[in-house]
C-alpha positions as CSV (number, residue, x, y, z in Angstrom):
1,M,0.0,0.0,0.0
2,N,2.8,2.4,0.8
3,A,4.4,1.7,-2.6
4,L,1.1,2.6,-4.3
5,V,0.8,5.9,-2.4
6,V,4.4,6.9,-3.1
7,D,3.9,6.2,-6.9
8,L,0.5,8.0,-7.1
9,K,2.0,11.1,-5.5
10,K,4.8,11.1,-8.2
11,Q,2.5,10.4,-11.1
12,I,-0.5,12.7,-10.3
13,S,0.3,16.4,-10.3
14,E,-3.2,17.7,-9.9
15,P,-5.1,15.1,-7.7
16,E,-8.0,17.6,-7.1
17,K,-8.9,17.1,-10.8
18,C,-8.8,13.3,-10.7
19,L,-11.5,10.6,-10.4
20,F,-10.4,7.4,-8.7
21,V,-12.1,4.3,-10.0
22,I,-12.1,0.8,-8.4
23,S,-13.7,-1.7,-10.8
24,G,-14.8,-4.2,-8.2
25,D,-13.5,-6.9,-5.8
26,L,-13.0,-4.5,-2.9
27,M,-11.8,-7.5,-0.9
28,D,-11.2,-11.2,-1.3
29,K,-14.2,-13.6,-0.9
30,V,-16.4,-11.0,0.8
31,G,-14.1,-10.7,3.7
32,D,-13.6,-14.3,4.8
33,N,-10.8,-13.1,7.1
34,F,-13.2,-10.7,9.0
35,E,-15.9,-11.2,11.5
36,N,-18.5,-10.1,8.9
37,P,-18.6,-8.5,5.5
38,Q,-19.2,-5.0,6.9
39,E,-16.0,-5.2,8.8
40,G,-14.2,-6.0,5.6
41,F,-15.7,-3.2,3.7
42,V,-14.9,-0.7,6.4
43,Y,-11.3,-2.0,6.4
44,F,-11.1,-1.4,2.7
45,K,-12.3,2.2,3.2
46,E,-9.9,3.0,6.0
47,V,-6.8,1.2,4.7
48,F,-7.2,1.8,0.9
49,V,-9.5,4.8,0.2
50,D,-8.7,6.9,3.3
51,T,-4.9,6.4,2.9
52,I,-5.0,7.5,-0.8
53,K,-7.5,10.3,-0.1
54,N,-5.5,11.8,2.8
55,A,-2.1,11.4,1.0
56,L,-3.2,13.1,-2.2
57,G,-5.6,15.6,-0.6
58,M,-8.7,14.2,-2.4
59,S,-12.3,13.9,-1.2
60,Y,-14.8,11.0,-1.1
61,D,-16.6,12.8,-4.0
62,Q,-13.7,11.6,-6.3
63,F,-13.9,7.9,-5.5
64,F,-16.2,5.5,-7.4
65,F,-16.5,1.7,-7.2
66,V,-18.7,-1.2,-8.2
67,P,-19.3,-4.7,-6.8
68,G,-17.2,-7.6,-8.1
69,N,-17.8,-11.3,-7.7
70,H,-15.7,-11.3,-4.6
71,D,-18.0,-8.7,-3.0
72,V,-21.0,-11.1,-3.3
73,D,-21.9,-13.0,-0.1
74,R,-22.6,-16.4,-1.6
75,K,-23.6,-17.8,1.8
76,K,-26.8,-15.8,1.4
77,V,-27.8,-17.4,-1.9
78,D,-30.8,-19.6,-1.2
79,S,-31.0,-22.5,-3.8
80,I,-34.8,-22.4,-4.0
81,I,-34.9,-18.6,-4.5
82,E,-32.1,-18.9,-7.0
83,N,-33.9,-21.4,-9.1
84,G,-36.9,-19.1,-9.1
85,I,-34.8,-16.1,-10.2
86,L,-33.2,-18.2,-13.0
87,A,-36.6,-19.0,-14.4
88,T,-37.7,-15.4,-14.1
89,V,-34.6,-13.9,-15.9
90,S,-34.6,-16.4,-18.8
91,T,-35.9,-13.8,-21.2
92,A,-35.2,-10.2,-21.9
93,E,-38.7,-9.3,-20.7
94,G,-38.2,-11.2,-17.5
95,I,-34.8,-9.5,-16.8
96,N,-36.4,-6.1,-17.3
97,K,-39.3,-6.9,-15.0
98,F,-37.0,-8.3,-12.3
99,I,-34.9,-5.1,-12.3
100,I,-37.9,-2.8,-12.2
101,D,-39.5,-4.8,-9.4
102,N,-36.4,-5.0,-7.3
103,K,-34.7,-1.6,-7.7
104,S,-35.5,-0.7,-4.1
105,C,-36.5,-4.1,-2.7
106,S,-33.5,-6.3,-1.6
107,R,-35.5,-9.5,-0.8
108,Y,-34.0,-11.4,-3.8
109,L,-30.6,-9.6,-3.7
110,E,-29.4,-10.4,-0.2
111,R,-26.1,-11.5,-1.6
112,L,-25.2,-7.9,-2.1
113,E,-26.9,-6.4,1.0
114,D,-23.6,-5.7,2.7
115,F,-22.0,-4.1,-0.3
116,K,-25.0,-1.8,-0.9
117,L,-25.1,-0.8,2.8
118,F,-21.4,0.1,2.7
119,E,-22.0,2.0,-0.6
120,E,-24.9,4.0,1.0
121,N,-22.8,4.9,4.0
122,F,-19.8,5.9,1.9
123,Y,-21.7,8.4,-0.2
124,K,-24.3,9.7,2.3
125,D,-22.3,12.9,3.1
126,T,-20.9,13.6,-0.3
127,E,-22.0,16.6,-2.4
128,L,-22.5,14.5,-5.5
129,A,-25.9,14.4,-7.3
130,K,-26.8,10.8,-7.0
131,Q,-29.3,8.0,-7.9
132,M,-28.7,4.8,-6.0
133,T,-30.7,1.6,-6.5
134,N,-30.0,-2.1,-5.9
135,F,-28.6,-2.2,-9.4
136,D,-27.1,1.0,-10.8
137,S,-25.7,3.8,-8.7
138,C,-25.1,7.0,-10.6
139,F,-23.4,10.2,-9.7
140,I,-22.8,13.7,-11.3
141,T,-19.6,15.5,-10.2
142,K,-19.3,19.3,-9.7
143,N,-17.5,19.4,-13.2
144,N,-20.7,17.8,-14.8
145,I,-19.1,14.4,-15.4
146,G,-21.6,11.5,-15.2
147,I,-20.5,8.3,-13.5
148,A,-22.7,5.1,-13.9
149,C,-21.6,2.4,-11.5
150,L,-23.3,-0.6,-13.1
151,N,-23.9,-3.8,-11.2
152,S,-22.7,-6.8,-13.2
153,S,-22.4,-9.1,-10.1
154,W,-26.0,-9.3,-9.0
155,R,-26.3,-12.8,-10.7
156,C,-23.1,-14.1,-9.2
157,S,-23.7,-17.3,-7.2
158,K,-21.0,-19.8,-8.2
159,A,-17.7,-20.2,-9.9
160,N,-17.1,-20.1,-13.7
161,E,-20.0,-17.9,-14.6
162,E,-18.6,-16.4,-17.8
163,G,-21.3,-16.1,-20.5
164,S,-24.2,-16.3,-18.0
165,L,-24.0,-13.0,-16.1
166,I,-26.6,-10.2,-16.5
167,V,-26.4,-6.4,-16.3
168,G,-29.9,-5.7,-17.7
169,E,-31.1,-3.2,-20.3
170,K,-33.3,-1.4,-17.7
171,Q,-30.2,-0.9,-15.5
172,V,-28.2,0.8,-18.2
173,E,-31.3,2.8,-19.4
174,S,-31.9,4.1,-15.9
175,A,-28.3,5.3,-15.7
176,Q,-28.2,7.1,-19.0
177,I,-31.5,8.8,-18.3
178,F,-30.2,10.1,-14.9
179,L,-26.9,11.3,-16.5
180,K,-28.6,13.1,-19.4
181,G,-27.0,16.5,-20.0
182,T,-23.6,15.6,-18.5
183,D,-20.5,16.5,-20.6
184,I,-18.7,13.2,-20.2
185,R,-20.3,9.9,-19.3
186,I,-18.3,7.1,-17.7
187,A,-19.7,3.6,-17.1
188,I,-18.0,1.3,-14.6
189,M,-18.7,-2.4,-14.2
190,H,-16.7,-5.3,-13.0
191,H,-17.1,-7.9,-15.7
192,P,-16.3,-7.5,-19.4
193,L,-19.1,-7.6,-21.9
194,D,-18.1,-11.0,-23.1
195,D,-18.8,-12.5,-19.7
196,L,-22.5,-11.5,-20.0
197,L,-25.3,-13.6,-21.3
198,K,-25.2,-13.1,-25.1
199,E,-28.8,-11.8,-25.2
200,D,-28.0,-9.3,-22.5
201,K,-24.8,-8.2,-24.1
202,D,-26.6,-7.5,-27.4
203,K,-29.2,-5.4,-25.5
204,I,-26.8,-3.2,-23.5
205,K,-23.9,-2.8,-25.9
206,P,-25.8,-0.4,-28.2
207,I,-26.8,1.8,-25.2
208,L,-23.2,2.0,-23.9
209,Y,-21.9,3.0,-27.3
210,K,-24.7,5.5,-27.9
211,Y,-24.8,7.3,-24.5
212,F,-21.4,6.8,-22.9
213,D,-17.9,7.9,-23.7
214,V,-15.8,5.5,-21.5
215,L,-16.3,2.0,-20.1
216,L,-14.0,0.9,-17.3
217,I,-13.9,-2.8,-16.3
218,G,-11.8,-5.2,-14.3
219,H,-12.1,-8.9,-13.3
220,K,-9.6,-10.4,-15.7
221,H,-6.5,-9.3,-13.9
222,H,-4.8,-8.0,-17.0
223,V,-4.9,-4.8,-19.0
224,D,-6.7,-4.3,-22.3
225,M,-8.0,-1.4,-24.2
226,E,-10.0,-0.6,-27.4
227,Y,-11.3,2.7,-28.8
228,T,-13.9,1.8,-31.3
229,R,-17.0,3.1,-33.1
230,N,-20.0,1.1,-34.3
231,F,-23.2,2.4,-35.9
232,H,-24.4,3.3,-32.4
233,G,-21.5,5.5,-31.3
234,T,-17.9,5.6,-30.1
235,L,-16.6,4.1,-26.8
236,L,-13.2,3.9,-25.1
237,S,-13.1,0.6,-23.2
238,C,-10.3,0.1,-20.7
239,Q,-9.7,-3.1,-18.6
240,S,-7.4,-2.8,-15.6
241,N,-5.5,-5.3,-13.6
242,A,-5.6,-5.7,-9.8
243,S,-3.7,-3.1,-7.7
244,L,-3.0,-4.9,-4.5
245,A,-3.9,-8.6,-5.0
246,D,-1.8,-11.4,-3.4
247,F,-1.2,-13.4,-6.6
248,S,0.2,-16.9,-6.3
249,D,0.2,-17.1,-10.2
250,A,3.2,-15.3,-11.7
251,T,1.1,-14.7,-14.8
252,Y,-0.6,-11.8,-13.2
253,N,0.9,-8.5,-12.1
254,N,-0.5,-5.9,-9.8
255,G,-0.8,-2.4,-11.3
256,Y,-3.0,0.5,-12.2
257,S,-3.7,2.8,-15.1
258,I,-3.9,6.6,-15.4
259,I,-6.2,7.7,-18.2
260,N,-6.1,11.2,-19.6
261,F,-9.4,11.3,-21.6
262,T,-10.3,14.0,-24.1
263,K,-13.7,13.7,-25.6
264,N,-13.6,13.6,-29.4
265,G,-9.8,13.8,-29.2
266,N,-6.7,11.8,-28.4
267,T,-6.5,9.9,-25.1
268,R,-3.3,9.1,-23.2
269,I,-3.0,6.1,-20.9
270,R,-0.1,5.5,-18.5
271,Y,0.3,1.9,-17.3
272,R,2.1,1.1,-14.0
273,K,3.0,-2.3,-12.6
274,Y,4.3,-3.5,-9.2
275,L,7.7,-5.2,-8.8
276,S,7.4,-7.3,-5.7
277,D,11.1,-7.9,-5.4
278,H,11.8,-4.1,-5.2
279,E,8.5,-3.1,-3.6
280,L,7.8,-0.3,-6.0
281,F,5.6,0.6,-9.0
282,V,7.3,1.2,-12.4
283,A,6.3,1.9,-15.9
284,N,4.6,-1.1,-17.5
285,T,6.6,-1.4,-20.7
286,D,4.9,-4.7,-21.5
287,V,1.9,-2.8,-22.9
288,G,3.2,0.7,-23.5
289,T,6.3,2.5,-24.7
290,E,9.5,2.7,-22.6
291,D,7.6,5.0,-20.2
292,G,4.6,2.8,-20.1
293,C,2.4,5.2,-22.1
294,I,0.2,4.8,-25.1
295,T,-1.6,7.6,-27.0
296,I,-4.9,6.5,-28.6
297,P,-6.2,8.7,-31.5
298,Y,-9.9,9.4,-31.8
299,P,-11.2,7.1,-34.6
300,D,-10.9,9.1,-37.8
301,E,-13.8,9.4,-40.2
302,N,-12.6,6.8,-42.7
303,Q,-12.1,4.3,-39.9
304,I,-15.5,5.2,-38.4
305,T,-17.2,4.6,-41.7
306,K,-15.3,1.3,-42.2
307,T,-16.1,0.1,-38.7
308,T,-19.7,1.1,-38.9
309,I,-20.3,-1.0,-42.1
310,V,-18.4,-4.0,-40.7
311,D,-20.5,-3.8,-37.5
312,K,-23.7,-3.6,-39.5
313,A,-22.7,-6.7,-41.5
314,L,-21.6,-8.7,-38.5
315,N,-24.9,-7.7,-36.7
316,T,-26.9,-9.1,-39.6
317,L,-24.8,-12.3,-39.6
318,E,-25.2,-12.9,-35.8
319,N,-28.9,-11.9,-35.5
320,V,-30.3,-13.1,-38.8
321,R,-28.1,-15.6,-40.6
322,F,-27.2,-17.5,-37.4
323,D,-30.9,-18.1,-36.8
324,N,-31.4,-19.1,-40.4
325,V,-28.8,-21.8,-40.0
326,D,-30.3,-23.1,-36.8
327,E,-33.8,-23.2,-38.3
328,H,-32.6,-25.7,-41.0
329,L,-31.2,-28.2,-38.4
330,F,-33.3,-31.3,-38.2
331,T,-33.8,-30.9,-34.4
332,Y,-35.2,-27.3,-34.7
333,G,-38.6,-26.9,-33.0
334,L,-38.9,-30.6,-32.1
335,D,-38.4,-30.2,-28.3
336,P,-37.1,-27.2,-26.3
337,K,-34.9,-29.6,-24.4
338,I,-33.1,-30.8,-27.5
339,P,-30.2,-28.7,-28.7
340,C,-31.1,-26.8,-31.9
341,K,-28.1,-24.6,-32.5
342,I,-25.3,-25.6,-34.9
343,N,-22.6,-25.0,-32.2
344,D,-24.3,-27.5,-29.9
345,L,-24.6,-30.2,-32.6
346,F,-21.7,-29.8,-34.9
347,V,-19.0,-32.5,-35.0
348,E,-16.0,-31.5,-37.1
349,P,-15.6,-33.9,-40.0
350,I,-12.3,-35.4,-41.2
351,L,-10.9,-33.1,-43.9
352,S,-8.0,-34.4,-46.0
353,N,-6.4,-33.6,-49.3
354,I,-7.1,-37.1,-50.7
355,P,-9.4,-40.0,-49.6
356,E,-7.9,-42.0,-46.7
357,T,-8.8,-45.3,-48.5
358,H,-6.8,-44.4,-51.6
359,S,-3.5,-43.2,-50.1
360,T,-0.7,-43.9,-47.7
361,P,-0.3,-42.0,-44.4
362,D,2.6,-40.0,-45.8
363,E,0.5,-38.7,-48.7
364,I,-2.4,-37.4,-46.5
365,K,-2.6,-33.9,-45.2
366,Y,-5.4,-33.1,-42.7
367,Y,-7.2,-29.8,-42.3
368,H,-9.1,-28.3,-39.4
369,L,-11.6,-25.5,-39.5
370,T,-9.0,-23.2,-37.8
371,D,-6.6,-23.8,-40.7
372,I,-9.3,-22.6,-43.2
373,I,-10.3,-19.6,-41.1
374,N,-6.8,-18.4,-40.3
375,G,-5.3,-19.2,-43.7
376,T,-5.4,-17.4,-47.1
377,D,-5.8,-20.4,-49.4
378,N,-8.9,-21.2,-51.5
379,Y,-10.5,-24.6,-50.8
380,L,-12.7,-26.9,-52.8
381,I,-14.5,-29.3,-50.5
382,Y,-16.2,-32.4,-52.0
383,G,-17.8,-35.5,-50.5
384,L,-20.7,-37.9,-50.9
385,K,-24.2,-36.6,-51.1
386,E,-25.8,-35.8,-47.7
387,S,-22.3,-36.1,-46.0
388,G,-22.7,-32.7,-44.3
389,K,-21.0,-30.3,-46.8
390,S,-23.7,-27.7,-46.4
391,T,-23.6,-27.9,-42.6
392,L,-19.9,-27.5,-42.8
393,L,-20.2,-24.3,-44.8
394,N,-22.8,-23.0,-42.3
395,K,-20.5,-23.8,-39.5
396,L,-17.7,-22.0,-41.3
397,M,-20.0,-18.9,-41.7
398,V,-20.6,-18.9,-37.9
399,E,-16.9,-19.3,-37.1
400,F,-15.7,-16.7,-39.6
401,T,-18.2,-14.2,-38.0
402,L,-17.2,-15.0,-34.4
403,S,-13.5,-14.8,-35.4
404,Y,-13.6,-11.5,-37.2
405,K,-11.6,-9.6,-34.7
406,H,-8.4,-11.6,-35.5
407,A,-9.1,-13.2,-38.9
408,E,-10.9,-10.1,-40.4
409,Y,-13.0,-12.1,-43.0
410,I,-16.7,-11.4,-43.4
411,P,-18.4,-14.6,-44.7
412,V,-21.1,-14.7,-47.3
413,N,-23.0,-17.9,-48.1
414,V,-23.9,-18.3,-51.7
415,A,-25.9,-21.0,-53.6
416,Y,-24.0,-21.8,-56.8
417,N,-27.1,-21.4,-59.0
418,E,-27.5,-17.8,-57.8
419,L,-24.3,-16.8,-59.6
420,A,-26.0,-17.3,-63.0
421,N,-28.9,-14.9,-62.1
422,R,-27.4,-12.1,-60.0
423,S,-24.1,-10.3,-59.6
424,I,-21.8,-11.0,-56.8
425,S,-22.2,-7.5,-55.3
426,Q,-26.0,-7.9,-55.3
427,I,-25.7,-11.3,-53.5
428,I,-23.4,-9.7,-50.9
429,R,-25.7,-6.7,-50.4
430,D,-28.7,-8.9,-49.8
431,Y,-26.9,-11.4,-47.6
432,L,-25.4,-8.8,-45.3
433,S,-28.3,-6.3,-45.5
434,I,-26.2,-3.4,-46.6
435,S,-26.6,-0.7,-49.3
436,S,-24.8,-0.5,-52.7
437,E,-22.5,2.2,-51.4
438,E,-21.7,0.2,-48.2
439,C,-21.0,-2.9,-50.3
440,R,-18.6,-1.0,-52.5
441,S,-16.8,0.4,-49.4
442,L,-16.7,-3.1,-47.9
443,L,-15.2,-4.7,-51.0
444,A,-12.6,-1.9,-51.2
445,Q,-11.5,-1.9,-47.6
446,N,-12.2,-5.3,-46.1
447,K,-11.8,-9.0,-46.8
448,L,-14.7,-11.2,-47.6
449,V,-14.9,-14.9,-48.0
450,L,-17.4,-16.6,-50.3
451,L,-18.8,-19.9,-49.1
452,I,-20.3,-21.4,-52.3
453,D,-22.7,-24.4,-51.9
454,D,-24.3,-26.9,-54.2
455,I,-21.7,-26.7,-57.0
């Protein structure tokens, strides 16, 4: 703690202009080493917050935090109530109703009672304009900066919950309404968007991009950053590592980030990491320059246009074409208990350059889907009738879409007989639901892969 304070005093020249963000996990396992969770939260305040506040001459109005999975008291999770909540929040409508019904009632959110009590006591004497519920807690600073502390941990109840957590559309909507009119809007939550239930991520991501400027997250114990624009808006997303964790895994380093954000301009981030052998913080050159800094330019207009079209195409693929593929599976609609998504049913076939029955082992070369997705070669795939070639192309369409961030190919499924009746550009436009101008831009600036069936 002393090393952190020493480094903060060196790095921050005007602490009165700073906002200090803790993106969850205020303590380990909701204070197992304390008599009760409240004692642990108070210890966090006195040892962490108060030490930094007093050393830098800051006020409580400058500190903001959200609950992490370690701030959830899992001993208060009742299995019968939990099963009832699971059934209730199985749809977007159910999630929204649950949030509306429980914004001020904590009967079904006892797991976070201690955190919310600590939060209430922490901010009760501050001069911040505030809105505090069982889900979002929002604040407006004297400089008209809006802070949305979003609760991504209210569904935490067990380990390995990636892909099943929920924030909720109504939580984010409530925050953006309260913060309307602020100059800069910052959203804070513990878990990355990819840890959320896909349906929930698809609902809240457009709201974050449209109404917020910055998203600060934690949980993963390593730094990450992206400054992107989609057809909803522009968002700087920063993921931070832990600052004072006792890591037994040498893969992780303690550290923190200093973000100098300029709306509609360049942003500068300084990364710091802790050297335990020397008991001091230094520039994190693993992710920045020799002084641990990176400067992120505001996305230029050409990049914005390109990204917007790509996002529009990927959105069509994920929300329309994926469903089309699933609807053609033989199990679709038979029984809700039977898997009816291609990712649940697909078994990768054996792909080789020549038939196994007509060659020696030395002559055979095998291929995997990842080879096709990450490579640049063209492939002709043939096999017996009804052997699964169309299903394979559909699976490739799904995987190309999900792998766009690193492979950067946008897939287009084409029936061979279509090529005789329509132009390639017309087929692409219709399949991706984009305009003629957007199609020309996409062809000029991005890579597409044609998946031609029924040759």
